[in-house]
C-alpha beads as a LAMMPS data file, in Angstrom:
LAMMPS data file: protein, C-alpha beads

213 atoms
212 bonds

1 atom types
1 bond types

-500.0 500.0 xlo xhi
-500.0 500.0 ylo yhi
-500.0 500.0 zlo zhi

Masses

1 110.0

Atoms # bond

1 1 1 39.603 -347.455 -112.717
2 1 1 41.630 -344.298 -112.158
3 1 1 38.677 -342.823 -110.301
4 1 1 38.613 -345.806 -107.911
5 1 1 42.361 -345.511 -107.286
6 1 1 41.936 -341.850 -106.392
7 1 1 39.119 -342.714 -103.995
8 1 1 41.311 -345.392 -102.378
9 1 1 44.195 -342.930 -102.005
10 1 1 41.840 -340.386 -100.453
11 1 1 40.529 -342.938 -97.973
12 1 1 44.078 -344.026 -97.047
13 1 1 45.092 -340.382 -96.618
14 1 1 42.099 -339.755 -94.373
15 1 1 42.901 -342.805 -92.269
16 1 1 46.531 -341.658 -91.976
17 1 1 45.352 -338.233 -90.892
18 1 1 43.056 -339.653 -88.214
19 1 1 45.265 -342.510 -87.036
20 1 1 48.752 -341.004 -87.295
21 1 1 49.012 -337.269 -87.899
22 1 1 46.161 -336.123 -85.633
23 1 1 47.459 -337.955 -82.517
24 1 1 50.923 -336.536 -83.176
25 1 1 49.496 -333.022 -83.398
26 1 1 47.542 -333.537 -80.172
27 1 1 50.667 -334.856 -78.410
28 1 1 52.724 -331.905 -79.674
29 1 1 50.029 -329.522 -78.436
30 1 1 50.061 -331.119 -74.995
31 1 1 53.854 -330.853 -74.808
32 1 1 53.752 -327.187 -75.783
33 1 1 51.025 -326.558 -73.210
34 1 1 53.013 -328.324 -70.479
35 1 1 56.143 -326.373 -71.385
36 1 1 54.262 -323.075 -71.345
37 1 1 52.974 -323.774 -67.838
38 1 1 55.835 -325.497 -66.032
39 1 1 58.829 -323.889 -67.767
40 1 1 57.396 -320.437 -67.313
41 1 1 59.294 -318.561 -64.604
42 1 1 56.130 -316.642 -63.691
43 1 1 54.746 -319.837 -62.137
44 1 1 56.227 -320.813 -58.770
45 1 1 56.379 -324.592 -59.087
46 1 1 57.069 -326.322 -55.770
47 1 1 60.139 -328.225 -56.887
48 1 1 63.718 -328.101 -55.590
49 1 1 65.280 -328.051 -59.067
50 1 1 62.956 -325.286 -60.247
51 1 1 63.765 -323.104 -57.228
52 1 1 67.489 -323.537 -57.883
53 1 1 67.047 -322.888 -61.598
54 1 1 65.228 -319.631 -60.892
55 1 1 67.886 -318.587 -58.357
56 1 1 70.620 -319.140 -60.958
57 1 1 68.652 -317.190 -63.559
58 1 1 68.284 -314.252 -61.182
59 1 1 72.011 -314.237 -60.417
60 1 1 72.883 -314.409 -64.126
61 1 1 70.881 -311.240 -64.725
62 1 1 73.320 -309.515 -62.382
63 1 1 70.837 -307.034 -60.919
64 1 1 71.727 -306.256 -57.311
65 1 1 68.130 -305.267 -56.609
66 1 1 67.117 -308.905 -57.290
67 1 1 69.574 -310.596 -54.920
68 1 1 66.851 -310.991 -52.304
69 1 1 64.711 -312.954 -54.772
70 1 1 67.587 -315.366 -55.397
71 1 1 67.901 -315.766 -51.621
72 1 1 64.191 -316.581 -51.317
73 1 1 64.408 -319.229 -54.057
74 1 1 67.429 -320.816 -52.363
75 1 1 65.637 -320.842 -49.007
76 1 1 62.609 -322.549 -50.588
77 1 1 64.866 -325.152 -52.226
78 1 1 66.519 -326.052 -48.899
79 1 1 63.205 -326.148 -47.040
80 1 1 61.437 -328.296 -49.647
81 1 1 64.320 -330.763 -49.897
82 1 1 64.514 -331.355 -46.144
83 1 1 60.762 -331.264 -45.628
84 1 1 60.314 -333.978 -48.251
85 1 1 62.812 -336.162 -46.393
86 1 1 61.005 -335.426 -43.123
87 1 1 57.635 -336.580 -44.430
88 1 1 59.194 -339.883 -45.526
89 1 1 60.485 -340.613 -42.016
90 1 1 57.745 -342.498 -40.170
91 1 1 59.065 -341.640 -36.703
92 1 1 58.912 -337.868 -37.085
93 1 1 56.028 -336.134 -35.332
94 1 1 53.456 -334.078 -37.197
95 1 1 54.783 -331.001 -35.393
96 1 1 58.241 -331.549 -36.916
97 1 1 56.820 -332.426 -40.329
98 1 1 54.998 -329.080 -40.431
99 1 1 57.903 -327.103 -38.968
100 1 1 59.416 -324.645 -41.443
101 1 1 62.879 -324.663 -39.849
102 1 1 65.145 -326.884 -42.009
103 1 1 67.800 -327.105 -39.269
104 1 1 65.344 -328.454 -36.683
105 1 1 63.958 -330.936 -39.187
106 1 1 67.423 -332.164 -40.184
107 1 1 68.484 -332.507 -36.540
108 1 1 65.357 -334.554 -35.825
109 1 1 65.990 -336.959 -38.699
110 1 1 69.612 -337.426 -37.674
111 1 1 68.511 -338.160 -34.109
112 1 1 66.057 -340.787 -35.403
113 1 1 68.796 -342.540 -37.336
114 1 1 72.410 -341.374 -37.041
115 1 1 73.253 -343.248 -40.235
116 1 1 71.416 -340.529 -42.155
117 1 1 74.459 -338.313 -41.515
118 1 1 76.524 -340.437 -43.904
119 1 1 76.496 -341.288 -47.587
120 1 1 75.033 -344.683 -48.510
121 1 1 74.494 -346.861 -51.543
122 1 1 71.055 -348.440 -51.806
123 1 1 71.457 -352.085 -52.751
124 1 1 68.619 -354.281 -53.980
125 1 1 69.143 -357.868 -52.866
126 1 1 67.216 -360.902 -54.105
127 1 1 67.096 -363.156 -51.054
128 1 1 66.238 -366.211 -53.111
129 1 1 69.002 -365.990 -55.705
130 1 1 71.491 -363.788 -53.852
131 1 1 71.665 -361.370 -56.791
132 1 1 72.469 -357.774 -55.896
133 1 1 72.091 -354.536 -57.816
134 1 1 72.765 -350.893 -56.986
135 1 1 69.350 -349.260 -56.680
136 1 1 70.317 -345.703 -55.869
137 1 1 72.454 -343.405 -53.779
138 1 1 71.809 -341.360 -50.661
139 1 1 73.805 -338.158 -50.219
140 1 1 73.410 -336.439 -46.834
141 1 1 73.120 -332.754 -46.141
142 1 1 75.738 -331.453 -43.737
143 1 1 73.994 -329.996 -40.679
144 1 1 76.621 -327.278 -40.133
145 1 1 76.413 -326.232 -43.791
146 1 1 72.604 -326.069 -43.694
147 1 1 72.786 -324.035 -40.471
148 1 1 75.239 -321.638 -42.120
149 1 1 73.040 -321.258 -45.202
150 1 1 69.975 -320.635 -43.057
151 1 1 71.825 -318.016 -40.979
152 1 1 73.269 -316.139 -43.937
153 1 1 69.924 -316.135 -45.737
154 1 1 68.245 -314.871 -42.562
155 1 1 70.718 -311.980 -42.368
156 1 1 70.072 -311.213 -45.998
157 1 1 66.280 -311.374 -45.926
158 1 1 65.784 -309.311 -42.788
159 1 1 65.817 -305.513 -43.098
160 1 1 69.314 -304.047 -42.974
161 1 1 70.671 -300.561 -42.536
162 1 1 73.537 -298.623 -44.043
163 1 1 75.349 -299.199 -47.342
164 1 1 75.419 -303.020 -47.116
165 1 1 72.130 -303.548 -48.943
166 1 1 73.156 -303.934 -52.568
167 1 1 75.185 -301.042 -53.977
168 1 1 77.335 -301.964 -56.983
169 1 1 80.942 -302.651 -56.023
170 1 1 80.023 -302.977 -52.358
171 1 1 81.920 -305.743 -50.516
172 1 1 78.727 -307.062 -48.924
173 1 1 77.096 -307.408 -52.356
174 1 1 80.086 -309.289 -53.766
175 1 1 80.216 -311.664 -50.792
176 1 1 76.492 -312.373 -50.909
177 1 1 76.592 -313.161 -54.635
178 1 1 79.469 -315.582 -54.044
179 1 1 77.670 -317.147 -51.079
180 1 1 74.439 -317.623 -53.027
181 1 1 76.212 -319.230 -55.975
182 1 1 78.280 -321.558 -53.769
183 1 1 75.175 -322.578 -51.810
184 1 1 73.172 -323.250 -54.977
185 1 1 75.998 -325.445 -56.296
186 1 1 76.146 -327.333 -52.988
187 1 1 72.395 -328.066 -52.899
188 1 1 72.406 -329.021 -56.593
189 1 1 75.255 -331.462 -56.026
190 1 1 73.565 -333.153 -53.050
191 1 1 70.144 -333.241 -54.703
192 1 1 71.366 -334.612 -58.042
193 1 1 70.456 -338.329 -58.473
194 1 1 69.760 -338.529 -54.742
195 1 1 67.448 -341.069 -53.112
196 1 1 65.968 -339.967 -49.754
197 1 1 67.334 -341.954 -46.783
198 1 1 63.946 -343.042 -45.405
199 1 1 62.252 -343.775 -48.741
200 1 1 62.800 -347.539 -48.639
201 1 1 63.067 -348.085 -44.878
202 1 1 60.212 -350.617 -44.891
203 1 1 61.305 -352.485 -48.045
204 1 1 63.193 -355.618 -47.002
205 1 1 64.870 -356.085 -50.389
206 1 1 66.564 -352.662 -50.237
207 1 1 69.669 -352.488 -48.067
208 1 1 71.539 -349.313 -47.112
209 1 1 75.305 -349.781 -47.318
210 1 1 77.383 -346.999 -45.840
211 1 1 80.109 -345.641 -48.113
212 1 1 83.691 -345.432 -46.816
213 1 1 84.625 -341.892 -45.790

Bonds

1 1 1 2
2 1 2 3
3 1 3 4
4 1 4 5
5 1 5 6
6 1 6 7
7 1 7 8
8 1 8 9
9 1 9 10
10 1 10 11
11 1 11 12
12 1 12 13
13 1 13 14
14 1 14 15
15 1 15 16
16 1 16 17
17 1 17 18
18 1 18 19
19 1 19 20
20 1 20 21
21 1 21 22
22 1 22 23
23 1 23 24
24 1 24 25
25 1 25 26
26 1 26 27
27 1 27 28
28 1 28 29
29 1 29 30
30 1 30 31
31 1 31 32
32 1 32 33
33 1 33 34
34 1 34 35
35 1 35 36
36 1 36 37
37 1 37 38
38 1 38 39
39 1 39 40
40 1 40 41
41 1 41 42
42 1 42 43
43 1 43 44
44 1 44 45
45 1 45 46
46 1 46 47
47 1 47 48
48 1 48 49
49 1 49 50
50 1 50 51
51 1 51 52
52 1 52 53
53 1 53 54
54 1 54 55
55 1 55 56
56 1 56 57
57 1 57 58
58 1 58 59
59 1 59 60
60 1 60 61
61 1 61 62
62 1 62 63
63 1 63 64
64 1 64 65
65 1 65 66
66 1 66 67
67 1 67 68
68 1 68 69
69 1 69 70
70 1 70 71
71 1 71 72
72 1 72 73
73 1 73 74
74 1 74 75
75 1 75 76
76 1 76 77
77 1 77 78
78 1 78 79
79 1 79 80
80 1 80 81
81 1 81 82
82 1 82 83
83 1 83 84
84 1 84 85
85 1 85 86
86 1 86 87
87 1 87 88
88 1 88 89
89 1 89 90
90 1 90 91
91 1 91 92
92 1 92 93
93 1 93 94
94 1 94 95
95 1 95 96
96 1 96 97
97 1 97 98
98 1 98 99
99 1 99 100
100 1 100 101
101 1 101 102
102 1 102 103
103 1 103 104
104 1 104 105
105 1 105 106
106 1 106 107
107 1 107 108
108 1 108 109
109 1 109 110
110 1 110 111
111 1 111 112
112 1 112 113
113 1 113 114
114 1 114 115
115 1 115 116
116 1 116 117
117 1 117 118
118 1 118 119
119 1 119 120
120 1 120 121
121 1 121 122
122 1 122 123
123 1 123 124
124 1 124 125
125 1 125 126
126 1 126 127
127 1 127 128
128 1 128 129
129 1 129 130
130 1 130 131
131 1 131 132
132 1 132 133
133 1 133 134
134 1 134 135
135 1 135 136
136 1 136 137
137 1 137 138
138 1 138 139
139 1 139 140
140 1 140 141
141 1 141 142
142 1 142 143
143 1 143 144
144 1 144 145
145 1 145 146
146 1 146 147
147 1 147 148
148 1 148 149
149 1 149 150
150 1 150 151
151 1 151 152
152 1 152 153
153 1 153 154
154 1 154 155
155 1 155 156
156 1 156 157
157 1 157 158
158 1 158 159
159 1 159 160
160 1 160 161
161 1 161 162
162 1 162 163
163 1 163 164
164 1 164 165
165 1 165 166
166 1 166 167
167 1 167 168
168 1 168 169
169 1 169 170
170 1 170 171
171 1 171 172
172 1 172 173
173 1 173 174
174 1 174 175
175 1 175 176
176 1 176 177
177 1 177 178
178 1 178 179
179 1 179 180
180 1 180 181
181 1 181 182
182 1 182 183
183 1 183 184
184 1 184 185
185 1 185 186
186 1 186 187
187 1 187 188
188 1 188 189
189 1 189 190
190 1 190 191
191 1 191 192
192 1 192 193
193 1 193 194
194 1 194 195
195 1 195 196
196 1 196 197
197 1 197 198
198 1 198 199
199 1 199 200
200 1 200 201
201 1 201 202
202 1 202 203
203 1 203 204
204 1 204 205
205 1 205 206
206 1 206 207
207 1 207 208
208 1 208 209
209 1 209 210
210 1 210 211
211 1 211 212
212 1 212 213
């Protein structure tokens, strides 16, 4: 009788191993694999948040020789954010969609719909019942601010001469660090919980309601 009980326990243990513990181990392995790939700074993932995260990490290291790399990450973040919005706008030409100039792309979208210059709430409305629900929020990028960021990054990434290129204690270095950090914070704030303006333009149930200024 004891022998049979031991066999039953062994069978139950085997079933638990196959049906419960093994899937958990596989899932844990997949999570570790994903983390190793996508949270590894040596991989350049094409994501706005990841670009900004890497830019912050570079600035935290405090190495003046790496300021240019923070500038590149910030430039990629701005370009990817605006380019994504551009591809969602049906009325933009393929030439504009493939353009790498974020200022030109932003100008084009604002000319297509001037409302994209302003903050909006996205409201889902059930036409049959009249029920409404906040679906999301659109936060616009300021064209002048994007133009300023593009210009300052261009000055930084093009070859310079003289002592302005990164010596410790240099005024240029201090100003560029401050500019990079302020710009990262600005893009993070706009991008956080943001729904692109043109994402739901063909969905009748979603209504854009402009926020008071």
